[in-house]
N, C-alpha and C positions, 0 to 999 in steps of 0.2 A: 569433357564434351565444349568445343567453344561457343556463346554467348553473343550472336549482340543483338542489343537492347537501343530502340532508338527515345526511350521514355522510362519515367521511370511514376510509377501507382503504388503511395505508400498510406496502408488508414492505420486508425489506429482502434483499437476495441468502443464500441460506444455504450456510453457509459447511462446505469439502470437509471433513469429520468424520480425518481423515485425520495432523492435525497440530495445534499450536493456533496461535491464529487472530496476529497481527502489524496494527504500526501504519499496515503500510498496508490493511490492510480496513480498521480504524477507522477514518483520514480520508475515505478511501472511498466506505463506506456508514454505518456503522455509528452515528459520532459524527451527522453530518446530519443521516437517519433524524431518530433522540433531539432534537435538536435540535425540529425538523419539529414532534415527536410534543408532547411538551412544552408548545411554541408552541402549539400547539392544544388541550389540555387545561387550559390559563391560558385560553382563553378561552374556554373551558364546552363548547368546542364535542365534536360525538360523534365521539369516534377509537378506531381499535382500530389495535394495532400490531404485527406476525406475525413471528415471527422461527422458526429453529430448522436443524438443521445438517441438511447433504443426505450421507447415508451410504454409498449408493449405486458411485459414482466409485468412477474405476479405478485413483487412485493407493491407491484402499481393498489394495483386491488385490497392492498393487507392497509394500506393505507390510506386510499379512500374511503375503506369502509370503517377506517378507526376513526377519523378525522369527520365523518361526517361529511362526505363533501364526491365530486364525483370523481370519475380517473383521467378523466381530461383535465381537472380542473390540476392534479398533480401532477402530472405531465406537464402542464403548458409552469407552473410553476417553480421547476427546480428546473425544465429547459432552460426559464432564463437566469436563472442560477449559475446555474455548468457554462455556458456558453461565457457569460459576462466572468464568472472565473477563469476561467481560459483563457483569455482576453487578455487579463489582469496581469497574467503569466507571457503573455508573448506566444501563447501556444498556434504559431501559424498557420492555421489553417485553410485553405484552398475556399471549403463549403460547409461549414459546419450547418445541420440540418436537423429531420428529423423523422422518425419510422412510423407521425401519426398525417404527414401528408400525404395529400393528395397522391404527387409522383409516385410515391412510393406507394401508396396501398394499391396502386396502379398498376407496376409498376414485380411485385411479392406474388400479386392472382394472378396475372400476367405464368410469370415462370412458378409457378404449379396445376398453372392447369394445361402447360406442356407438356409439363410431366408427369399428371393425368391423362393425359390424351393419348400422348404415347403409352400407356401402362408398365412407364417405372415405377407407381407405385405399389406398397398392395394391400387390402382390408383386410384388416386382423377384428376376431373382437379379443374382448379379454376383460378380466374383470375391475374393476376398480371402487376402491372408495369412496362412500354416498354418504352423505348425509341427509337421513331418513330427515329429521327435522325444516332447514335451511334449505330443501328438495333440490339437493345440487350433487356435481362429481366436485372433486377435491385438488387440489395439485400437492406436488408434494409439498409446497412452502407453508400449502394452507393447515399441511399435517401435525400435530403434533406429541409425544407419550414419552415411554422409559426407554433412556438409549438401552440398547442391549449388550454397547462394551462399559462401558462402565456407571453404565442409569439414575444418572441423569434424568428428574425425571420431566423437563425440556424440551426433550431434541423435538428437532425439525427434522420432516420425512424427507430431508436429501441429505442434513446433517446434523452434528452433535457438539453447538461450540461449547462447550467445557473440553470433550475431549478431540473433538474435529477430527472422528472421523465420519468418513463421506458414508452414508447411506442412504436406501429406499426403504419406503411405506412400508414397507411389510414385517420390514424386520423390527419394528417399533412394539410396546410392548404394552398396551391398553394405548394404540391409538386412539388420537379424541380431533376433533373440529377445532385449531387453535380459536377460530372467530366465537361460535356460538359453544363451547365445551361439549358439544354433543360426542352420543360414542357415535363411531362410525357399524354401517356393514359395508360389504362386497357389492357389486352388480353389474351385470356385465353391459360393458359398452364400444362397439365398433369404432375403427380408428384407420384411418390412412397411412403408412409407416415406407419412411427407406428403405430398401434391404442393401442395408450398409454388408452386408454381406458377398451380395455379389459383385461388391467393387473391393472386399480382399482380394485376392491376386494382383490389384490394378498398383492397388497402394503399397504393398509389400516390394511390385515396385522403384515404384515411382516417389517414394521415400525411402526406404533403405539402401537402395543399391544405388537410386540416381542423385540422393539429396543426407551426400554423409557429411556435408558441407553445414549441416547446421548446427546450432548450437547442443551443448551432451545431454541437455535435460530438456529440450526441443522430442528429439532424436531418442530418445531413452525412451520418451513418455509416450511414444508414438507404435516403437517398438513392442513394449507388454503389452497395449492396445493390442495391437497386430495378435502378439504371443498368443492373447489369452481367447484369438478372434474375434472378431465382429456381428452383434446383431440387425435384425432389423430395430427403427428407430423409430418411434412415430410422428410425424410430422405435423402433428392434428391435435387440438385439444379442446373440454366443456368445457367452452369457458364463454363471458358474452364480452369479454374484452380483448378487441383486436380485428385482424384481418378475418375476416368472417370466409371461411371455407368456402372457395365458388363453386362448388355444384348441387346441381339442384340435388333437396333434401337432406341437404349437411344443416339445417337449420340450429342455432348452439355448439355448432363448435367453430373454433378461431383455430387462425394457420400458429402451429408451436413458435414461442417466442424462438427456439436458435430456429427452426427455419426462417421466419420472419426477417428476424434484427441482421443479419447479417447480412442480406438479401443487401441492405443498408444504404451497405456500400456504394451498391450500384449503381441507386433511382440517387440518395446524394448527387452523387455523378453528374447524371444527367439532370439533375434539376437545376449546377454549376454550366454545363454546358450540355443544354438541351439534342445540338446539330451537331456535334464532335463526340458525343457516348464513349460511343459503342468503337473509336477510334482506342480509347484507352481502355475497355475493356477485352474486348476480339484481332484483337490484332498479334500477332503474334511477335516484334516486336518489340511490345509494350511490357518493364519490367513489374509485377507484383509483392508489395513488401507486406509484409501484416505485421503492426508490434501490437503485442497484447498482452496480456499476464498469468501465469501460467494454469490458471484456472481456464483459461480459456484454450489450451493446449487442445486437446481431442477436437472443438469447433472447428478451428480453424485449420488441425491439419489431417484432420480425417474427415468431417461431415461437411464442410462448405465445397469444397477440393472433390468430394465425392456426388453436391446437389451441379457444381457447372459442371463432370464430368457427365451428366448423367441428363445437364439442359445437352451441354456438346457445343456452345459458339463461345466462352468466356475464355479467355487462360486462366492458368491456374499460379498459383505465392510460388514465386520464386525462390524467397527465404520468410521465417517467421521467428524473427528474433522476440523469443516469447524472456521478459524476465518470472523469478523466484516477489518472493513476496516480503515489501518488507514492516518492522514491528517498529512498534512504538513503548520506550522504553521499557522493552525485555519484557513485552506484552503485546499478544498478537490485536495487530487496527479491527476495530465494533464497528458496525456503523449501527447493531442491534444497542450495543454500551455505550455507544457516546464515545466509548476509547481510540481518539480519533483529531488530528490537524484538520478542520478544515479551509478550504482554498479561499474560500471567503471571507473568512473571518481572522486567516492570516493579511489577508490587502490591509483586514483594520488595525490588528493590531500592531504591522511594522509595515505601515505605510515605500514607499518609495526601497524595500528592497528584496524585491520580488530573485532581481539575482542573484542577488545570497543562497534563500531555497533552493534556487534550479542546480548551487554549483552545488551545496551540502547534500544534495540527491545524487546528483551524479558522484561527486566524489566518494558516496554511500552507499552506492547502487550497488542492488540482489543480482545480477547477471548470470550469476553461478546458484547461491544459494541466496538462501534468505538474511537479512540485514536487518540493521537495529537502526532508528533514528532517533536521539536525545538530545534533550535540549540543547543539554550542555557541553554537548560535542557540535551542534549549531555555533553556538557564540565561539566558543575557539575556533575554528574551521573561518567562520567571519573573524574574526580579533587577529587571530596569526597569521593569519592565510592571505585574506581576499585584503585587509585592509596593514600587515606589517608586511608582506610579500607584495605582492601586484598594488594597493596603491599608493607606498612607500616609493618603488621602484617612478612612478606615473610622476608621482606630489614632484619627490627630487629633479626628473631629470626633465619637467616646465620649470618648476621654481625658476631653479640654476639660471638657465635658459633666458625667464623674464626677467632675472638681476644682472645677469651680466652680457646679455644680448641684445637689451631693451624687448626679448619677447620673440626675433628675430633663427628663424634655423640660422648655422652660423657655418662658414664653409669651412670643409673639410680644409684636413691640409692631409701629411702623408702616413697612411699605417708604422706602427710601429709590428710588431711578433706576435704581439700579447692582443695592440688590435687585431692581429688578421685572424688570430685564436680565438678571438668572441665574435667572431662575426662568423667566425665555421659552423660557430657553436650552432648560431641559430640559425640559419641558413640551411643547419640542417635538419631541426624541429618539421619543418614542411611535408619531409619526407614519411619520418615517425609519425605525424599525427594523424596524416590522409593513407600511410596505413592501417592504423588501428582504425577511425570509424569506419571506411571499408570493409570493415572486418564484425563492424559494431559492439566494439568493444570502447565504447566511449567513460568512463572509469580511468581508463590507460592515459586514452585522449587527453582527457582535459586535466593529467598528471600533464602530458610534456609541453601541452598548454603556460599552463602557469610554472614551469623549467624555464621557459623566456622570462618569466619576472624577477624569478631565481637568479640566469647569468644578467641580469640588468641592476643586479642588488650588488652581484659581484664586481660586475666590474664597476661599478661607482665606489665602493668602497678599496677597492687598491687602488684602483688612480689615483685619486682626492683630487679630483678639478679645483674646491674649494681651495684648497692651499698653494695650488701652481693659478688661483687668478692675478696674481702681480708680480710674476717671474714670468708668466709662459703661458699670453694668455691666447697664443696662434694652437697651443699642445690641450687646452681647454677647449678649442673649435671643434678640431677634432674626438674630445672625448664626448659632447654634449651631442655633435651633430650624430654619430653611431648610437648616441640614449634615443638620445630622436627619433633613431632610424626603426629603430627597435618596441618605443614602445607602438610609434604602426606598428610594427609586426601585431605586438600583441592586440593590437585592434580587430586583427581580422583572423587570429589564436581564436581569439574569444569571438569572434562574431557568434556562428551556431551556437553557443554554451548558454553566453552573459548577454546579451543582446541590448538590453537597454543600458547594462554597462560599456558598452562597445556603442554607441549612441552617443552618448555621453562624453568619451572617449574622444568621440572622432569631432566631435565638438569643441571640446578644445584645443585642437593637432587643427581645430579648422579647413578641412577633409570633409567632403561627401560622403567619399565611396570608396572602398579598395576591394578587390576584386582576390578570389581566393590562386588567383595564379601568378599576384605580388608577395606571396605568404613570404618573408626567406631572404628577400632585397631588401638593393640598403640602401640605395637612393628614393624611397619613397617619397621625404619632404624633398620639397629640391632648395638651397641656399636663397635666406633671404622671405620666406614664406613665413607670413604671421602668423602667431598662436594667437587662441584666443584665449577665456578668462581663465583662469587655472581655477581651482576646486575640486572638496575630494571627491575622490573615485568610488573612497565607500567609505561607511562612519564604522569607531566601535559601537559594538554592543553591550551596555550596561547587563549586572549584576538584578537589577530590580526587574529590566525586562524581560529578564528568563528565569526569575523567582516565580513575576505574576500564571505564567507558564506551567510551571510545575506547580502553584496553586490550584491553578483548577482542575489540573489532572487528578492531583490528588482528593474535591473535590468530589471529581467525577468517578474514582475509584469507591472512593466511603458510598454516595450513593447507592448506586452498582450492587454493593456488598451491602444496602439494607434493604435495596430492594427486592434483590432472588434468595435473599436469605429466607429458605426451609428448613428444620428442625428435622428431625431424623426422625425414622418413622416410630411409632409409638408400638412399643411390644405386646406384647401375648398378655391378656388380662388376668388380674389373678385376683385372687375372694378377699372382702374385705376380714375378713378370717386374719388370715394371715397377715397383712395388713400391718393387726393393729398387737401382732407379734411382736413387732421392731420396737424398739424402746426407743428412742429420737430424744435429745435433753444438747442442753447452752453450758459449753466446757470454756472456759478464762485458759488463754494459752499461758502457761507458767515460763513454757523454755520451749525453745526452737532450735533446730542445729539437722546439719545437715554429717547422714550416716556414713562414716566413711568406705571407698570405696565403692559409693552405690550410687552408682550420677544418679538415679530416681528418687530414689525415699528422706524423706524429712520424718525427723523425729520429734514427738511434742510429747510435754508433760503437761497435764490436763488439769484442772481443779470443776472433778464434779459435781460437786457440793458439798460429796462425803466426803471425800480422800482425792490422791493427787493418783493419775495414772498413764501410763505410756503408749501412747497410741503410732504408727508407724502410718506415713502415709505418700503414694508415687505420685508429690506431683516437685519436686524439684526444681523440675526446669520452668517448672512458672511462675514461682513466689522465692521471693529473699524472704530466707528466712526471720533474721532479722525482723524482717518488718510486720506479720505477724504478733510478736510478743506484741499482751495482752488485752488479744483480741479476743469477741466471744464469738467464737465457732462450735458448728453441732454439728455433731456423731451419732455416730447408732451403739450404745453404752453394752449392749447384752446382747452382741456377736463372742464364737466363743476364742476363748484367745487361741492368739496362732503367733508360733515362735518366725521372726527371717533377723538373714544374717545376725544372731545369737543372743538377738531383743524378744522378748514375747509384748507384742502387740493387744493390746484393751479395749477393741472397738478401730469404727471405723470415723476416717475425716469424712463431711459431706460435701461438695463442690460439684460446681452445675459446670457441664459441659456440650460448645454448638459444634453442630457439623462439623466444622473445621478442625475442632482439636483444644479449641483451645478454651481457657481453666475460669472460673472466677469462683473464688471461697465463699459458703453459704453459711454469713454471719448475721447477725442479729444486734439492735443495737444495746449497749453500754443496761441500760435499766435492765434488763432482762439477768437472771443469776443466776451463779451456775447450778445446774441440778435442774434448772427450767425443763419444761419435759414438754414437745415438739407435736401438737396436736393437729 
């Protein structure tokens, strides 16, 4: 079906204002959205880019209570940090507002009230966890307990961060209030629900039949939800932080954050364009595109469209190009564990290198599967691609023009067949990049843009104008004219991806702006046009800067291990008389060797103060036998002999094992004599 749109409305997921944003957010949502918006603007299309902070999430109340401040204090702090971080990375929102604004509060209330008055909700009673000591119902995130899957002791009510399982509070073993530590009881409460099951037939037709062009991960997750069968979903919550439910008798209840937050796209548009916002949200010739991470697919493809359908006045999303997750150094990014690269800290640690991170995150974009960010790859892509390919070509073309033609674009002579082949190559790049961007394939599109620089490097390397300068300056003029046109093309091709570098390059070319339609042109710079000051477009990143980041992560990892370490549960009690039966002694290791054909066994010869004895111990994977000779170890002396691998073992070496399986040998000071009893 042909779709004729006059304008494009682009939204990006609203980040929770309970902490800074990190590279996972940037890679998954905001850089792709910004690339797309900048591309549409270059084409001269009518586009709006809407962003804002989600300020009513439960994590906000948890942080506020932990810090002893109000939720508003929390969101005020982080809204500012998040907004400044996005500005620092050139995320070019037309508006970046917040869900605590008066405009949003009113619009969200009106939205709920319209659906309520039209009977679009159902009121249901359910049992939910309640803390009698604190006298409050708890949200999923406030509840902790033992994970039923991996038995981690502190899983959240919605997810176990150790094994990644999605949970409900009812599944937790021995649930308790994460804040107070109190055990929980079930208590009845009433809430309003959006009956998603009523919209299932429509959703199946709209998504599964009409939007088969959506990314496979998006389409697949939607189909999975629909195949399982949709159920009513609560739109209100027992909480004291949020937008009050605008219904008499609903004191102590607020709009559930998943219902409240997406309405923020609408309210933020209204805040920007109070007189014309409805054109962007209610005209059928508006194309709505949501950029989100995979954890938000169900909300933006099933829940929010059902809300819009129930309301009846709004356009529906035409596409939802969701990304998967980005890991950090082969580990899941986690805000609670501080395992992240925070954008506000990156701007301090790597000033002027916003485009480097934009480039690397796009090159590693998790478009169809989870991907990984490493600092070594970050350094390699900067040094080997941005510096050695893109920056190198630009610098050579401009410096040679300064040297041989006083910094002015030379007159182009007659093209050779080789020149024509090079021109054809970079003229064709426009179509390739455009096609990929239209399909939301940003990683491949950036790769094609970089091919322009590779073409340029190859052209200069093969024509060698510096060698021709003494014998054929006219030929040099043609080569450099073509090279400069290619440089100008690079400033267009990379504008959506690397806006800061493209601006710097245009300044060096002394050219204000180019339009997307100019990409592929061979006459962007007229003969005689004077270039500006030449400087390096990109700089090498040295090893010490990368090592500093790796050291930081190593410290964080160690701190997390120390903070989160918990010993294995205590075994069932034994009698004191049973304990006294064990004869534990000190022995000196005289010899220690590996047992042939036994990966786990070490063979000890021990001086026990009376004689020498042989003990076998399954600790070979943890210790080098040579290092143990001479140690004063602890062992059990009165166990019955046991034959293993043809060797009689006369006791048991004692060691300490943590809950991760790491062993430490129990030793005593050298002053303890062999045969000393352990009491």
